[in-house]
N, C-alpha and C positions, 0 to 999 in steps of 0.2 A: 517021298519025291524031296521035301525040303531038307531032310535029314542025308539024302545023296549028294545035293547041291552044297551044302554045308562040309562034307567029307572031300569033296572034289576039290572045292576050294583051299582047304586046308592043304591038301596033297599039292596042288597049283604053287601055294604059296612056299610051301619049301622046297618045291624044286627051283623055284627062280631064285631064292636064296641061297641054295649050294652051289648055283651054276658059276658064281663068281671065283669061289673058292675050290681048287679041285682036292682030289682025295693024296695028290703028291704031294699037293702045296702044303697041306694041314700035316703030311708026316714031316716033311722038311722043317717046317716051324717046330713040331715037336721035339724032335730030335735035336735041335738048336737049344730048346729049354730044357731038356736034360740034360744036354751038356755045361748049359747056365748054372742048373743045381747042382752039379759035382763042383762046378767050380770053388762053390763056397765051402765045399769039404775039403778040398786040396791045398786051399789057402790058409796060410796060418793064422793071417790077422783077421780073417773072416768073423761077421758079428753073427752069422748062423750057424747052428749044428743040423745034424741030420732030423731031430725031431720038429723043427721049425720049418723045413723043406716045405711039407705038407699045406702049412699057412699061408707059402706064395699063391697070388692069385693073377690070373690073366684074363685078357678077351680073347673070345674065340679067334683062331685065325682068319685073317679077313685079306686074300690076296689084291684086293683094291686100295688096301694101304701100303702096297709095294710099288713106288712110283720111280719113273725113268726121270729125270731131272737134269737140266741143262745145266752147267757149272764152268764157273770163270774163277780163276786162280786171282788171287788180291796181289797187287802190283806195289811194293814196298809199304807192307802194313806195318805199322810201328806196335811193339809189346804194348800188353794192356797188364793192369793189376787186376785179375779176377777176383772177386771177393768169395770166401767161402762160408758156410754156415757156421762154422766155428770162430768166425772173426778175424782169420787169417786170409792173406792173399797168397795168389799162383800167379807167375809169370806166363801168359800166352800171349800168340799171335794168332791173326785170322788168317788161315791158308788158302780158302776159295769161300764163294758164295754160290750156294744150290738155288735154284730157280725152279718150283714145283707146282704140281695142281692137282687137287684131290677132288675131283667132279668139277665143280663150276668155280671152285675157291683157288685163285693164286697167293702163292706166299713164298719167302724165300727164309734159307737157314744159313747162317756162319759155320764151318766147320773150322777149330781152331788146333794149334800145335801146342803142346804143353813144352816150354823154352827148357823146363830142366832136364824132360826124359827125352828130348830132341837129342841129347847128348850122348844117350845109351845105345846101343846099337840095337837092342831088342826093341826100342819104341821111336826108333830114327823115323819112322813113315807112319808114324800112328796120327791119325786124324779124330779129335774128341767132337762130339756133337751134342750139346746140351740145348733143353728146349723146354718150355715151359707151354701149355695150352689153358682151353676152358675147361677141362677133367680135373685139373688141380684141385686138390681138396675136396674134391667130389668123390668121385670114382677111384682117382689116383693120386699118390703121394703129392702133398702141396708145394713141395719144395721143386718141380720139375722131375724130368726122365733124361736119361743119357742114350747114346748112340757112340758105338765105337766104326771107324772105317781106317783106311790106309789111304796112302798118294795114289797106289796102286789101283785102287777103287774107282779112280778117275780116267776113263777112257774115253778118248776122242769127244772132250769137252761136255761127258755126260758123268753121272753118277746114279748107282739105284740105292734110294733110300727106302731100307723096309721098315716101317714103324711096329711092324710086328716084333721085331728085334729088340725095342726100347725096352731099358729098365731102370731099376730104382736107383738112386746113390745109395751107400750103405749108411747115410744118416736116415734113412727111412727106418731102418731098424733098431739103430743104436747110437748115443753119442759117443762121442770120441773121434771122430773123421771128419777130414778137412773135404768137404764137398762142395766142389765150385758152384756158384749160383749162376743159373744160365742169364746171360748178357741179354739187355732190353732188345737188340737186333734178333734174338731167338723166341719171343715171346708171340705164338701164334693165337690168332683171334677165329680159332675154330676146335671144334672138340676132337681130339685124335683119340678113337675108341677103337687101340690096337694095342699090342703089347702088355706089358706090366700095370697091375692095377694095385690099389692100397693093399700093403701088408695085412695079414687077417692076426698077427699074434700081436703079443704085447712089445712096447718098445722096452729097450733094455737099456736100464742106465746103468753106465759102466765107469768106473774111475780108471783111467790110464796115466 
């Protein structure tokens, strides 16, 4: 009888855990990650090759980390020099602030425009969301992680932020890249256990 109760408890726990994340959502995240990996092979300056891709690591898809956030556009935001881990700076401007809640924890994140890229038609509507959280240097890259959106993703003063899609900057894999340091406004006092984890491969020292 005791063994029966133990087995039943395990089954209930598995069911409760899986209820929050549907099979279709898992498939959606898996497809996104396959496309993400393919981009490394299609980009000339990529730090990774085909053998490295199996060493990429991710949290399991979790629908609870796909958040609908209220979004307020920034009025007359001044350009800032955002430092990079290479020591250089890049010009950005805050475009909007997203106000989110995960379970009982409320937080905000700023979305930025890269002013150099904004002059290119391909990136004119691109929004950059860098952030740090309490998993950094433990389960995830110490320099923080990134997400990408567009101006069109803001609808009716809301934006859907899916942390399952957050990814490592290329500085997590190799030197020689100018990866922006997430501004203090986007340092979260919570553990975001979603998206990409620490790379399992060796860091590449490359002279560029």
